[in-house]
C-alpha positions in Angstrom: 0.0 0.0 0.0 1.3 3.5 -0.9 0.6 6.6 1.1 0.8 10.1 -0.5 0.6 13.0 1.9 -0.4 16.7 1.5 2.5 19.1 1.9 2.9 22.8 1.7 5.3 24.2 -0.9 7.6 26.6 1.0 9.7 27.7 -1.9 10.7 26.7 -5.4 14.3 25.7 -5.9 16.4 25.1 -9.0 15.9 22.2 -11.4 12.2 21.6 -10.8 12.6 21.1 -7.1 10.9 22.6 -4.1 11.3 22.8 -0.4 8.1 21.5 1.2 6.7 21.2 4.8 5.2 17.8 5.5 4.0 17.8 9.1 6.8 20.0 10.4 9.5 18.2 8.4 11.1 20.1 5.6 12.1 18.1 2.5 13.2 18.7 -1.0 10.9 17.1 -3.6 10.7 17.0 -7.4 8.1 19.2 -9.1 8.7 17.6 -12.5 5.2 16.2 -12.5 3.6 19.4 -11.2 5.7 22.2 -12.8 3.0 24.8 -12.1 3.2 24.4 -8.3 4.3 27.6 -6.5 5.1 28.7 -3.0 2.0 28.5 -0.8 0.4 25.7 -2.8 -0.4 22.3 -1.3 0.8 19.2 -3.2 0.3 15.5 -2.8 3.8 14.0 -2.2 4.9 10.4 -2.6 8.4 9.0 -2.7 10.0 12.4 -3.2 7.7 13.5 -6.0 4.8 16.0 -5.9 2.1 14.2 -7.9 -0.6 16.9 -8.0 -1.8 20.2 -6.6 -4.4 20.0 -3.9 -7.0 22.6 -2.8 -5.9 24.1 0.5 -9.2 23.3 2.2 -8.9 19.6 1.3 -5.2 19.5 2.3 -6.0 21.0 5.8 -9.0 18.6 6.2 -6.7 15.6 5.4 -3.9 16.8 7.7 -6.5 17.2 10.5 -7.6 13.6 9.9 -4.0 12.4 10.1 -3.5 14.3 13.4 -6.7 12.8 14.8 -5.5 9.3 13.8 -2.3 9.9 15.7 -4.2 10.7 18.9 -6.5 7.6 18.7 -5.2 4.1 19.3 -5.7 2.0 16.2 -7.0 -1.6 16.6 -5.2 -4.1 14.4 -6.9 -7.4 13.7 -5.1 -10.5 12.4 
């Protein structure tokens, strides 16, 4: 299973790269698949690549859900 997460583009860098904030962690990612992304945009990131732009409201809703999941114990069945 793959997980792509919403991240905020902090600034564009050289060579189709950007510095993003993903839950307080800053990372460099490729914008090759989303060349129109700009600082202030939210993007979906997986394996070091921004895959698409995401509406800010949807990004914040998803991030809030992730935060809620961290607070709640998750039951795992076998």
